[in-house]
N, C-alpha and C positions, 0 to 999 in steps of 0.2 A: 727787302722786296726786290725780286729779280725782274728782268724785262718781260718774261712771259706772264708773270703775275700782274705787272702793270697793264698789259694789254688785255688779257683774257678775263680776269676775275671781275674788275669793275664793269666791263661790258656785259658779262654774263648776268650779273646782278641786275643791271638796268634792263636787260632783255626780259628777265623773269618778272620784274615788277611791272613793266609795261604790258606784258602778255597777260598777267593775272588781274591787273587793275582795269584794263580796257572793258571787259564785260560789265563791270559795275558802272563805268562811265556811260556805256550804251543804255543801261537801265535808267540812269539818272537823266540822260538826254531825252528819253521818251517821257519820263515823268514831268520834266520841266518844259516839254514842247519845243526842244531845240532840234527841230526836224526839217530837213529839206524835202519838201513834198512837191514834185514836179507838176502835179495837177493844180497846185495852189500858187506855185512860184514859177511862172513861165518866163524863160529867158533863153536867148539863142545859145548861150554857152552850156546850158544844162543838158547833160547827155544820159542821165539815168532815168529810168521809167518807173521807179517805185520809191516810196518814202524811205529816206536814209537819215539816221541821226547825224548831227554835226557834233562838234566839241571834242574830237579825238585828241586835240592838243592838250587837254586836261590830263589824260592818261600819260602822255609823253612827258609833260612837265612833272607830274608826280614821280615818274621813274627817274628822271634826270636830277631832280632836286634831292630825292632820298639817297640816290647813289652818290651824288656829289658830296652831300653832308657826311656820308659815311666814310668815303675814301679820301677826301681832301680837307685840309685844315680850313677853319672858317676865318680866313684872312680878309683884308679889305677888298681884294680882287674878287674873291668868291662872293662876298656880301654884295658887291656891286653887280656882278653877273646875275646872281639869283634874284636880286631886287628888280633888275630890268626884265628878267624872264617872268617874274610875277606880274608886272604891269602888262606884259604882252599877253599872258594867258587870260587876265581879266578883260582886256580889250577883245581878245579872240572870242571869249564866251558871249560878251555883249554883242559882237558883230554877228556871230552865229545865230543869236536869238532875234536880233532886231535889224540886221543889215544896215549898219551905220553908214553915214556919209563918208565917202572915201577921203575927203579932205580932213575931216575930224580924225579919222584913223591915222592919217599921216602925222598930225600934230602929236598924237599919243605915242606913235612909233618913235619920234625924235625924243620924246620924254623918256621912253624906255631905253633908248640907245645912250642917253646921257648918264645913266646910272653906272655902267662899267667905265665910261670915260672919266667920270668924276673920281672913280677909284684908282685911276692912273693908267688905264689902258688906252693907248693911242697909237697912231701910225707915225712913229718918229723918223723913219727913213724909208725910202723906196730904192729898189735897185735901178741903177742906170744901165739901160740895155747895151750901151757902148763901152762903159768902163766905170767901175766903182759904184758908189751909192750917192743918193741925193739926200742930204740931211734936212728934214723938215722941222726939226726941233729949234732951229735958229730963227724960225718965222713965228714965234709966239704961240698963238692958239691954233695954228694950222694943223698940227698933228691931231688935235681934238676934232676940228672941223672935218678933216679927211676921214677920220674914223667914223664919225656920225653919219656922213654921207654914204660911206661904204656899207655900213651895217644896215641902214634903212633902205638903201637901194637893193641890197641882197634880199632883204625881207620881202620887198614888193615884187622883185623879179621872180623869186621862187613861188610866191603866192599866185602870180599871174601865169607863169609858164611851166611850172613843174608839178601841178596837182590836177591835171585835166582828167585823168582816167584812174580807175581803181588801182591802188598800189604804186602808182608812179612816184609820188612824193617821198614816201618812207624809203623806197629802194634807192632813189637818187641821193637822199640825205645820208643814208647809211654808208653808201659807197664813198661819198665825198669826205665824210668824217673818218672813214677807215684810211683813206689816202693821206689825210693829215696826220693820223696816228703813225702810219708807216714812215712818212716823211720825218716826223719828229724823232722817231727812233734813231735816225742818223745822228742825232745830237744828244742821245741818251747819256753820254759821258758827262754832260752838263746837267746836274741835278735840278737846275731851274726849269728844264724842259719836261721833267717828270709830271708835273700837274697838267701840262698840255696833253701829254700822252694819255693820262688817266681821263681827262675830260673828253678827249676825242673818242676814246674807247666807250665811255658812257653814252655819248651821243649816238655812236654806231649801234650799241646794244638797245637803247631806248627805241629807236626807229625800226630796228629789226623786230623787236618785240611787238610793236604796233602793227607791223606789216601783215601778219596773218589775218587780222581783223579788217584790214583795209583792202587786201587783195581781192581780185574778182571772184565771186560777186561780193562787193564790199558790204560790210555790216555796220560800218561807221566811217565817216569822213574825217580827215585830219582837221578840217575847218581852217578858219583864218588863223587861229592860234597855233595849230600844228605847222602850217607853212611858215609863219613868222618866226616861230621858235627855231626852225631849221635854218633860216637865213640869219637869225640873230646869233646862234651858237656857232655856226660855220664861219660867219664873219669874224667873230671874236677869236676863234681858233686860228684862223688864217693870220690874224694880227699877232697872236701870242707865239705862233710857231715861227719865230724869227722873221716876222713880217712877210711871210711868203704868200701874199695875196695872189700872185700870179699862178701858183699851183692850183688854188681853188677856182680861179677864173677859167683855167683850162678844163678842169673836171666838169664844171657846170656850163661849159661852152654852149651846148645846144639850147638849153632853156633860157640862158641869159641872152644869147644873140636872137633867138626867136622872139623873146619878149621885146627886145630892142626894136626889131623890125615892126612888131605889132604897134608899139607906141608911136613910131614914126608914121606908120600908115594912118593911124587914127588922127594924129595931129594934122597931117597933110590933107586928110579928108574933112577937116574942120570939126572933128569930134573930140570929146574929152579923152585924154590918154589913160584915165583911170577907170573908165566904165567899160565893163567886159563885153566881148562879142564872141563870135564863133570863127575867129581868124587865126588861132594859134596852130602850130604845126601838128599838134596831136589831134585837133579837130579835122585838119585836112587829111591826115592819115586815116582817120575813121571814115571820112567821106569817100576815101579811096577804096574802102572795103576791109580795112584791117580790123581785127577784133581788139577789144580793150586789153586783154592780156598781151597781145602781140605788140601793141603800142607801148605798154609799160616795159616789156622786155627789151624793146628797141632802145628806149631811153636808158635803161639800166646798162645795157651792153655798151652803148656809146660812152656813158659816164665812166664805166670800168676801163675801157680802152684808152680814153683820154687821161684817166688817172694814172695808168701805167706809163703813158708817154710823159706826163707832167713830172713824174719822179725822176726822169732821166734827161730833162731839158734844162738848158741854161736860160737866162732871162730873155735873150734875143730869140731863142728857140720857142719859148712860150708865146712871145708876140707873134711870130710867124704862124704858130699853130692856131692861135685865136683868129688871126686873119683868114687862114685857110678854112677853118670851121665856119667863119662868117660867110665866106664866098660859097661854100658847099651848102649851108643851110639856106642862104638866099636863093641859090639855084634851084634847090628842091621846092622851096615855097613858090617860086615863079612857075616852075613846071606844073606843080599841083594846081596852081591858080588858072593857068592858061592852056593846059593840056586839052586836046580834043576830047570832047565828051561823047560817050557812046550813045547812039540813038536807040539802042534796044531798051 
């Protein structure tokens, strides 16, 4: 199997499965009543004005699971990864149907994250921005704790900050996974990196295959399962690709930092950090007059640009970039919040 086969074929298969399965998931969602109807479910963060099926994560999971089982050996790592993904999709379907308590969801998310960690996936070391690496393995269970916090945090941050408008989430997830695949190709001489490349390719293809159905005007939402699967798989891929968590943090800089600001604002205001509102950057851009496709394209473009940068930055450069993105996003949010309003 050559490099082009590693990248293209698994991703293409995942793309086709996701694209072909999604219409059946749409019909199933209508049949089971997994529908987000804005006339029945009024909430400040809701921006669509017609009933839309939830549960798109089921199609994404089907594509990723089938392609993974076909292209990768069923070793302990794959068993752990798919087991956790199965828990996530069950949680996602339940939440899409019944809107579960956020704290209950958090408990189940940690349960899902524990599956790949039990299989041996953990953050054993992190890069020292000044010199060398920091070995976490000498601190007992710290690699496992760090991995669990990283994966669960990414799941929630993407759920909160990356699926606000039609097509936003699958585009961002596909770009981030593609960046990890490209990054891992630098280490393709090491056969141990081949499964990472294949899994990143599958993740890219699955979300791209779902994108046409979620793009404006959306026919189905990714739902809680779709956004959580994105955070889950991207978090694991970042760990497996020689623990390059910083690369992914740069690519996802805008939704991660935006969500961080939103959480801080809610806490300072005495509100729960996990209950949604209309304060994310994508909401503010819509209020500015941007269309939903324009907002989604903005997020895709920024993720792509940051992805190109991340592939060429050292550890210190990634930190500077994240700080710069944080300042820029903060400045934009402040301007959108306090800009003079037109009286017309």
